[in-house]
Structures are given as C-alpha cells and as structure tokens.
N, C-alpha and C positions, 0 to 999 in steps of 0.2 A: 348527400349525407353531410351533416353539419361538421363532423370531425373527420371527414374522409381523407384530408391531406396528412393527417398524423398517423404515425406508425405505432401500433400497439407494442408494448414491451413483451418480449418473449422469454421463456425460460431458456437457460443456456443448453447447449447440446451435451452429449454424454461426457465428452472430454472436459467441458466446462464444469459439469456437475462433479466429476471426480476431483478436479483441482480445488473446487470450493470446499468439498468435504475434507480433503486432505489437510488443507490449511486450517479449517475450522476445528478439526480434531487435534491436530498437532499443536495448535496454540494453547490448548488446555494445560500443556506441560509447563507454561510459564508460572503457573500457580501450583504446580505439583499435582495436578488433577489428571484422571484417566477416565475415558469414556467406557461405557458398558458394552457387552456383546449385543444387547438389545438395540442400542443405538447403531452399532455397525450393521446389523441386519436391516434396520430401517433405512439407513443411508444407502445400502445396496439396492433396496427396492426403488428408491428415488433415482439412483444412478441408472438403473435398468429401465426406467420409464414406467414402472408399474404404478407408482404414486407420484403426485406432484410434491414440490417442496412445501407447499402450504399444508398438504395432507400429512407429510412427514412431521412437520412442526406440531400439528394437532395431536398426532399419535404419541409423540414423545411427552408432551405436556400432560395429556390425559393419562398416560401410563403411570406417571408419578403422582398425579393428583388423586388417582383412584386406588393405588396399590396399598395393601394392608401391612406388608412387611417392610422393614427398613432396608434401604439400599446401602451399599458400601459407602464409606465416608467420601464425600465430594463427588460421588458418581452422578447424583441428580443434577447438581450444578453443571458438571462437565457435559452431560448429555443435552440439557436444555440450552446451554450457552453455545455448544457446538452446532446445534440445529439452527439456532437464531443467526449465528454467524454465516453458516452455509447459505441461508436464505439471503442475507445481505450481500454476500459476495456474488450471488447469482443475478443481482440487479445492476444495471448499467447506470441508472440515474445517480447523479452526484453534483453537489455544489459546495464549494469551500467557503463557508461563512461561519462566524462564531457559534451559531446555533447547531452546526453540524455535529460537533463532538458530543454534546449532551443528548442529541437525538440518537446518535449511534449507540451510546451507552444505554439509553432507554430501551432500544430495540434488542440489543445484545443480552441484557440482563432482566428483561421482562419475565416474570414468573420465578425469578431467582432472588433478587434483592428488592426490598420495599422501596429503597431509595434510588432505584434505576432511573437514570436521567437527571438526578438532582445533584447540584454542585455541593460539595462538602462544606460544612460550616464550622469545622474544627481543624486545628493544625495537626499534622501527622508526621511520623518518622518511621522508618523501617530498617531493621538490621539486614545488611546485605553480605552474603558470603564473599562475593568478589571484592568487597571493601573490608574484609576481615572484621565484620560486625558493625562497622560504621554505617551511617545513613546519608543519603543525598539530602541536601536542604531543599525541600519542596516549597512552592509558593504559599505564603500565608493565606489563610482562608478568605480574609476580607479583600484580597487583591486578585483572586482567581479570575473573575470575569474580565476585569480590566486588562490583566496580563494576557489572557487568551485572545481577546479582541486585538490587542497590540500585535501579538505574534502573527495572527492570521492576516491582519492588515499589511504587515511588512512583507509577508509572502505574496499576497495579491499584487503588491506594488513592485515586486522584484522583477527585473528585466533579464530574461535568459538569453537575449540577443548578444552575440559576440563572445560567449564563454564556451569553454570546452566541456566535453562530457564529464571529465574528471572534476572540473570546477563545479559543475551542476550537481554531481553526486555529493561533493563536500557540502554544498549549500543545502541540499535536501536533508542531509544528515543533521546539520545544525538546526534546521527548521523542525524536524520531527522530534529530535531530542529536546528541543526547547518546549514543545507542546507537552511531551511526556513529563518533563521536570515540573510543570505546573501541577500535575497530578490532581486534576479537578474533582475526582470522585473518591469516596472512602475506600472502595475496592474496584478492581476490574480495569485499572488504567492502562496496563500494558496491552491487554487484548483489544481494548477500544482503540488505542493508538495504532496497533498493527492493522486493524480494519481500515482506519482512516488512511494510513499510508498506502495500503493496497489499492483502495478506491481512488485516491488522489493520483497515484502513478498511472493507473489506467486512464483516468481523465486526461492526463498529460500526453497520452498516446502510447505508453509503454505496454508491451505484452508481458505482463508480470507472471512469471512462473511461481506459483504458490509453494512449490516444494521446499524452498529454503525456510519458509515460515513453519512448514510441517516438520522438517528435520532439525532445524536449528532455532527453535523458538526460545529455548533457554539462553542460547548465545545472543540472540537478538535482545532479550531483556538485559543481560549483563552488559552488552554493548551500549545500551541506552543509559545504564547506570554509570559506566565509565565516562560517557560523553557529558554527563551532568554533574560529576563529582569533582570538587576542589578541596584541598586541604593544605593551607599555607604552611602549617606547622610541620607537616611531613613532606613539604615541597612537592606536592602532587597537584597537577593542573588538570583541567578537563581534557579528555583525550578522545577525539572522534575517530581515531585510526581504525578501531575495531568495527565501528558502525559503517565507516566508509568501505571496509572490505566486504561486509555483508551486502551492502547496496551494490557494490561493484559486481559481485558474483550474481546478484539478482538481475541487474539491468544490462550489463554488457558481457556477461559470460566469462568473467575471469575465474580463476581457480584458487583463490586464497584459502588456506587451511583455517577452518573456523574451530578453534579449540578454546574452551572456557578457561583453562588454566593459564593461558597467555595473558588474560585480563586481570588476574589476581594481583592486587596492589602489593608492592614490596613491604616487608615488615619494617625495614629500615631504609632511610633515604639512599644508602649506598648499594642496597641489594638490587641486582638486575635479573630480570626474567629473560632467559635465553629462548629464542625461537627462530626457526628458519622461515624467512619471508620470501616466497617466490615472486618472480616478476609478475606484473599485472597482466601480461599477455594481451595488452590492448592493441590488437592489430587494427587494420583499416576497418572502421565500423560500417562503411558502406558496402564492403565486399559481400555481405550476406544478402544483398538485394540485387534485383535484376538490373541490367544496363539501363532499361527505360526508367526505373525508379531512381537510379543514381542521377540520371540526366535531369529528372524533374526536381530532385532535392537540390542539386547544384544551381538550377535556374531560378528557384524561388528565393525570396527574401522575407523579411518580417512585414508582409503586406498581404492583402486579399486580391486575388486575380480571377478574372472571368475565364471561362473555358477557352475563348478565342485567344486571349492574351497568353495563356499557358501553352496553347498549341503553337503560337508564334515563337515563344521562348524556347520550346523544345524542337522546333523545326518540323512539326507534323501538320499535314493538311487534311487528313482523313479523320473526321470527328469520331465515327464509331470505333475505329482502331485505337484512337487516343483514349477514349473512354474505357475501353476494354483492357488496354495494356498499361495505362498510366494511372488514370483517376481511380478506377475500382481497386486495383492492388494497393495504391497509396492509402486509400481510406481503410482498407482491410488491415493494413499493417500499422495503423495508427500514426501515419506520417502527415496526412492532411485531414482537414475537416471542412465540410461545406458550411457556409455562413447561414444557410437556411436548412439546417439538418433535418427539421421535421417535414420538409417538403423538397425532395430531391429534384423535382422538375420546376422549381421556382424560376420565373422569368429573369430575375436579377440574381441568380445564384452565382456565388463566387467561392473560392477555395483559399484556405490559408494553412500554413504549417502549424501543426501542433507543437507543443514544447519539445517533444521528442524529435519531430521533424526539424525544428529550428536548431537543436543541438547537433543533429546529423549534418545540417547545412554548415554550421559553425566549424565542424570537423574538417570540412573541405577547404576552409580558408587557411592559407599559409602566409 
C-alpha cells in the first residue's frame, strides 16, 4: 500500500471531545456571546459518538442557513464558531508559521464573517473595561504581516534549553500577548489567539487542560490586554503578571486566584489594587511521573537518541520492557517525540525531548 507507513488522523476519544467542546463554548464569552440549547444538544450527540464532528458542523451551519426565524443576538455566531473551534481542537496537526494564524481565523469564522482569514486593512481601537475605557495600541494595518512574521520567527528561533519552567511560562506569555497585540483581523482576534495557544502548547508536548479557557475566557482576554497596554502619562507599564498566572495554572497546576477586578488599572498613579497572592505551589515537577520516566528525563539532553543509546543511558538491557515502561509512556505524556513520527518502525528511528520534556529536564539541573 503506497501510504501504508502513515497513520491516519483519528477523532479524539470521548474525554477529548468533551474538552474540545468545553473550550470552544467557553471561549465565546470573550465577546459576550452565548451558545444555544440546540448547539449543546448537537455537541452532546458528538460527544456520545452518535455523530462525527464533521456531521455536527454541517448540522449547525445548515440549521442557521435554513431557519426562517431570527436567532437571539449573537447566537448564530456563537454556535457556528464554537463548532468550528471544537473541530480544530480535535485535530492534532499543527505547524507554527506566519500563515497559521490567518488559516485558523479562516476556519474558525467560516460561515460567520465574509472577511474570515483576511488581514485587516484599517487601523482599529477598542475601549476596554479593564483599562477604564482606554485602548491598547494595536499594530498599524500596513505593518501587520511583517510584524506577525517577525514575532513567529523570533519564537521559532528561541532556545528553551537551560531555562526553568517559570521562565518558559513568562516567555510563552510574552510571545502570545505579542501576537494578540498585532490584532491582525477586524474581529475574532482573541478566540483565534486562544486556539493558536492551545494547539501550540500541545505541539510543545503539554497536556493542556482546556477548562481554564472555558471557565476563565474573559480573564484570559483581560490578561492579554494588560500584557499589551502601556500608558506613560499614567505611569502604567505592560504587565504580564496576570497572563503568567493563567498559564501557570494551565501548565503546572498552580492555584492562582483569577479575578478580573485585580487587573483593573488604577484611576490615579497612587491608587493601589489590593489582592492576596498565594504562593505558586510549584513543587517538584517530576514527582507526577513514574520513576522510569524521571530516569529517562534526567538522562536525555537536547539531542536525538537511538533506542540503544537510551537503553544504555537508563541502564536497561531488555528492549521490550524499555519500550513498554519508558518509550511508550514518555510519548503518551508528551515528553519525547520520535524523529520519524509517521513511521514508528523506521530503521533509523531516534527520540528527542519535546519542549515540555526539555523544560522538565532543565528542572532537574541544580
């Protein structure tokens, strides 16, 4: 068979479908939208395996294309966009290139905006509650493509080797807030940025729990605003604190309290917003993994290793046991990736740490 070596993409399992729909529905709150009961029932049919995500998408689009009565304000957009996002989050394929963001926007807002996937050609501003009516300075329209290409090129060239998990979280926050501040599209920037972030984190090896995006989507948007806003007259600088807390809860299980009121800028330079900030509770990040995986993480560096080399590094001689207890769990947990991912039995197969794996390895270095 010509393509026999390649593995076909499969729909996620029930838990994956639940997570995708939760995030997809929750993200509509960033623009004050709410999905319909019809969407919820359709989502349940997909979650239960009664219909595929493709069928769910066709059902929702056909429902609005053919209905004769008006839906509640924003309901059609929320339903169509949520379904489109659920489909995207169910796909594992991803590549970080400048064309990725417009393509995500096109797929998210197909059937909603005529300009889906098109870079805006006008300058924009938006009054923000968290800025007491002020606006972030977004990238001027003529510079959008150049700025987006520069930001993504900087991220692709960034070396995660030797930095801590906290430093990585700060860097990821700066990267994603920089992309968001470009605001490439006339509408739908936050939802597109959120989908980009979720898919990129998964690509890095992180097991992203979508529930923070479902429960705290409005917080996520306000955190992006605060990370992108500067006002010299009011002595307010860009502040990534709130975005770092969101990402820390998302990636390493801390328990920062995510309250929107904490992000509201002061009315005067001397006004202070009082909040109780808990400790990050960042215990040993390796403790959640088996002893075998901890050994593997500690043994590997920023390089690609053959199976034999990894067995030597871990002191294991029995190949089937090593595959079952080290390699398979490490791949399943997003810690390592095979160099020939499309062909697990490739004769020159090697394995390397994902960015998540590399950060876990960095955490063992004292």
